[in-house]
C-alpha positions, -999 to 999 in steps of 0.1 A, spaced: -42 73 315 -42 44 289 -64 73 270 -42 94 266 -15 65 255 -37 57 228 -42 91 221 -8 100 220 5 66 200 -20 75 174 -10 113 174 26 99 165 15 78 140 0 106 123 24 128 118 45 102 114 23 85 81 27 124 69 66 129 73 71 88 55 52 101 29 74 137 23 108 123 33 108 87 33 122 70 60 158 82 59 147 116 55 120 119 81 132 134 112 117 129 150 120 159 162 94 173 132 70 143 142 70 146 175 63 185 169 33 179 145 21 150 173 20 174 196 48 148 216 85 143 224 109 128 212 113 101 238 71 89 232 86 81 198 111 51 218 91 46 244 62 35 222 84 22 187 120 16 204 130 39 167 128 53 136 129 27 117 103 7 147 76 39 143 78 33 101 72 -1 104 42 8 125 26 31 103 31 5 71 16 -20 90 -16 5 101 -19 14 62 -15 -26 49 -40 -36 77 -61 -9 68 -62 -13 33 -64 -57 39 -97 -42 56 -110 -18 32 -101 -37 0 -104 -76 9 -97 -98 -22 -118 -113 -42 -103 -135 -70 -134 -145 -89 -136 -109 -97 -96 -97 -99 -106 -61 -121 -132 -49 -90 -106 -61 -69 -84 -38 -92 -106 -8 -95 -109 -12 -55 -74 -12 -48 -75 22 -74 -106 39 -54 -81 29 -22 -52 50 -35 -75 80 -48 -91 84 -12 -56 79 7 -22 95 -20 1 81 8 0 50 6 15 46 -28 40 71 -13 47 51 14 48 22 -8 77 33 -34 96 42 4 98 11 11 103 -3 -20 132 24 -16 147 20 13 143 -15 29 147 -32 -7 174 -60 -6 176 -55 33 162 -85 42 133 -67 66 106 -85 55 72 -70 75 52 -100 91 19 -79 78 31 -76 41 46 -117 37 5 -123 56 -18 -105 32 8 -115 1 3 -153 8 -36 -150 21 -42 -135 -17 -17 -160 -35 -34 -187 -16 -64 -167 -28 -54 -165 -65 -43 -201 -68 -72 -216 -58 -94 -202 -85 -71 -211 -107 -74 -243 -96 -114 -235 -95 -111 -225 -132 -122 -195 -125 -90 -177 -134 -62 -189 -162 -34 -203 -157 -5 -186 -182 12 -170 -152 11 -185 -121 -5 -174 -87 25 -147 -77 28 -134 -107 -10 -128 -117 -14 -110 -86 19 -88 -88 6 -77 -124 -28 -70 -108 -13 -46 -74 13 -28 -103 -18 -23 -125 -40 -7 -99 -13 17 -90 -2 21 -119 -14 64 -122 6 66 -95 39 49 -107 48 69 -141 73 97 -147 56 136 -146 63 134 -185 40 107 -195 15 118 -167 15 154 -184 7 140 -215 -26 122 -197 -36 155 -175 -68 155 -190 -77 115 -185 -101 117 -153 -102 95 -119 -133 76 -136 -115 71 -171 -85 58 -149 -102 39 -130 -114 22 -161 -82 17 -176 -68 -2 -144 -102 -23 -148 -98 -33 -189 -65 -37 -181 -69 -65 -151 -103 -80 -169 -78 -79 -203 -56 -100 -184 -76 -124 -166 -93 -129 -196 -96 -168 -205 -68 -175 -230 
């Protein structure tokens, strides 16, 4: 019975990931998620409490997967940014979910513990590297982390018009731009 329950929960999370990435929180429909998961709406409410609770579970799982796959290395922020870029290439829904999260949760006061914990850990790692002289301190640790994170996701955050101008860029070239930009950012001043 527990295996069936866990399998249902996993199917719901997979289906919800696709739905939220495509439609955001407000546009997602629990009936589509339930159908795609070969489940029912009652199961969504049973496991997650609400559609928002389901989104939180999807976002939490995505964050944990990213943290496990791409741990920060404050001694090599360019390499870290390159690995994040690779992760986003392998899992394009990550940047879509993050965009929906920013759009629909900004200013609501809803802060997810996994994101707070992750940011705290990364900021402390960057601050420690700054204290040890491994990273410049012209930006605060949170500012530097924010710049690195945004540069790693740069290619998914610009307009289609700019993307059209860069259409000939390969994934390898785009990755190298991210790595080089972060290397320039952390170069000693």
